[in-house]
C-alpha positions in Angstrom: 11.4 79.3 76.3 9.7 76.1 77.3 11.7 73.8 75.1 13.7 72.5 77.6 11.9 71.8 80.2 10.1 68.1 80.4 6.2 67.0 79.4 5.2 66.6 83.0 6.5 69.7 84.3 4.8 71.6 81.1 1.7 69.9 82.5 2.6 71.5 85.9 2.6 74.7 84.7 -1.1 74.2 82.8 -2.5 73.2 86.3 -0.6 76.4 87.7 -2.6 78.1 85.4 -5.6 76.5 85.6 -5.4 77.9 89.7 -4.3 81.1 88.4 -7.7 81.0 86.1 -9.8 79.5 88.8 -8.5 82.3 91.3 -9.6 85.3 88.9 -13.3 83.2 88.3 -14.2 82.8 92.1 -13.1 86.4 92.7 -15.4 87.1 90.2 -18.0 85.0 90.6 -18.7 84.6 94.4 -18.1 88.9 94.7 -21.8 89.4 95.6 -21.9 86.8 98.2 -18.0 87.0 100.1 -19.2 88.7 102.9 -22.2 86.9 103.6 -21.3 83.5 103.4 -18.1 82.0 104.6 -17.8 78.8 102.3 -17.5 81.2 99.4 -13.9 81.7 100.0 -12.9 78.1 100.5 -12.7 78.2 96.1 -10.2 81.3 96.7 -8.6 80.2 99.8 -7.8 76.7 97.9 -7.3 78.1 94.0 -4.4 80.2 95.8 -2.9 77.9 97.2 -3.0 75.2 94.0 -1.4 78.5 92.7 1.5 78.4 94.6 2.4 74.8 95.6 1.7 74.3 91.4 4.3 77.0 90.5 6.8 75.4 93.5 6.8 72.1 91.9 7.2 73.6 88.6 9.9 75.2 89.7 11.5 73.2 91.7 11.0 69.6 90.2 11.6 67.8 93.1 10.5 64.8 95.2 9.0 66.6 97.8 7.6 69.5 95.9 5.7 66.8 93.9 4.1 64.9 96.4 2.9 67.9 97.8 1.4 69.0 94.4 -0.4 65.3 94.5 -1.5 66.3 98.1 -2.8 69.3 97.0 -4.5 67.8 93.5 -6.2 65.1 96.0 -7.8 67.8 98.0 -8.9 69.3 94.6 -11.6 66.7 94.3 -12.8 67.2 98.3 -12.6 71.1 97.1 -14.9 69.9 94.0 -17.4 67.8 96.1 -18.0 70.1 98.7 -18.2 72.7 96.0 -20.9 70.8 94.3 -23.4 69.8 97.4 -23.1 73.3 98.3 -24.3 74.7 94.6 -26.8 71.7 94.6 -28.0 72.0 98.2 -31.4 73.9 98.3 -31.2 77.1 101.1 -34.1 77.1 103.8 -36.7 79.9 102.8 -38.3 80.3 105.8 -35.1 82.4 107.3 -35.4 85.1 104.2 -35.7 88.2 104.4 -35.3 91.4 102.7 -31.7 92.3 102.9 -31.1 88.6 101.5 -33.4 88.7 98.4 -30.3 90.1 95.7 -28.2 86.9 97.0 -31.0 84.5 96.9 -31.9 85.3 93.6 -28.2 85.5 92.7 -27.8 82.0 94.3 -30.7 80.5 92.6 -28.6 81.0 89.2 -25.4 78.6 91.0 -24.0 77.1 87.7 -24.2 73.2 89.2 -20.8 71.7 87.7 -18.9 74.7 88.0 -17.1 73.7 90.7 -15.9 69.9 89.4 -13.0 72.2 87.3 -11.1 71.7 90.7 -11.4 67.9 89.9 -10.6 68.9 86.1 -7.3 70.4 87.4 -7.0 67.7 89.8 -6.8 64.7 86.9 -4.6 66.9 84.3 -1.7 67.6 87.6 -2.4 64.1 89.0 -1.7 62.4 85.4 1.2 64.6 84.8 3.0 64.1 87.9 2.8 60.2 88.1 5.8 58.4 87.9 4.7 55.8 85.5 4.9 58.5 83.1 7.9 60.6 84.3 9.9 61.7 81.2 12.4 63.9 83.4 15.0 62.5 86.6 13.4 64.3 89.7 16.0 65.3 92.6 15.7 63.7 95.5 
């Protein structure tokens, strides 16, 4: 089935799969804090956007679609950095109420390196879409 596609296109398919798995993981991991923290929606929305853009680039394989994917992957580094900041940052313990006790207990178990998955997907995708290693003719 995938034999007719170039390695570059298959790498973009892997990136789309990575965004799909990140979307599922972010929904499961952030489920408890989605109602209380607005920033917990950022990786979910970005994973959805990345999935749509990478699937579009895989199907179309045109210059504009590939450039849009590359810009999305560059923004993925920013999402990874901001997520790393929020996973490392300490919350103010002065404002903890009884309702927030369960949420803060959950937040103490934040995996520190989890947001770097976005950076890993970006590296793979950017290497796969570089002009230097194109193995298929890109349509204008």
